[in-house]
N, C-alpha and C positions, 0 to 999 in steps of 0.2 A: 534924744541924744543926751549924754551925760554932761554934767557941768565940767568945767576946767579942773576943778578940785578932784572930782571923781576920776577923771582921766589921769591926773598926776598920781593919784593913789594907786590906780591900776598899774601904771608904769613902774612905780616903786616896788610893787609886789612882784612884778615880772623880773625886775632887776635882782631882787633878793633871791628869787627862784633860780635865776641864771647863775648867780654866785654860788649857791648851794650845789647845783649840778656840776659846776666847774670844779669845786672842791672834791666832790665824789670822783670825778674823772681823774683828777690829779692823783688821788689815793690809788685808784685802779692802775694808772699808768706806772706809778712807782712799784706797785705789787708785781706787775707784768715784768718790769725790768729786773726785779729781784729774782723772780721765778726763772726767767731766761738765764740769768747768771748761774743760778743753782743747777739748772738743767745742763748747761754747758759743762759745769764742773763735774757733775756725775757722769755724763757721757764720756768725758775724757778719761775717767778712771775705770768705769764699769763697762765691759763689752756687752753689746746687746745683739739679739738675733735679728734676722731680716724682717722685712715687712710682710704682712698677711700670712704669717705662719710658715713662710719659706725659710728653711734653715740655711743660713749662709755660713761660710767658713769664718770662724771667730778666732782671732789670734790669741794664743795662750798668754796670760798675764805674766809679767816678769815676777820673779820671786821677791824681788826687792820692792818695797812700797814707793809710790810716786807722790811727790808733793806738788801742790798747785800754788802758783804764785801769780796773782793777777791784780790789776788795779780795779777798784770798784767802778761799775758802769753807771753810776748815778749821774743824772743831768747836772746836779749841783757841782760835781767834781769837774765836769767838762767846762762849766762856766768859770770855775776857779782857775783852770788851766789857761783859759783865754785871757782872763784878767791878769794872771801872772806873766804871760808872754808879752803883755803890753806895758809891764812895769819896767821902769828904768832904774838902775842901781847907780849910786854915786861911784866915781872913779877916785881911788885913793892912791896917792903916790907911794912908792916903796919906802921912801924916807919916813913917812908918817906912820908906818905900820909898827 
């Protein structure tokens, strides 16, 4: 059996590896969110054919261009909204304005 020092060292190495893997996972999750957002944006503008080569009826695109306006879908933004909804603002009397 290893000594206590060796076991602590092994535990620290595993903790470091877990932190590195969590960082990689966070980067991938952010990339997935960004790619899903881009895919939704492109699918809303560009018509696409049916699945497995079956041609479906595709609506003709309007002659006028369409703009896309959407909030970012990042996790950070959702957390900011939650913290903002819990914020209380001071009440100022009309006379003081």
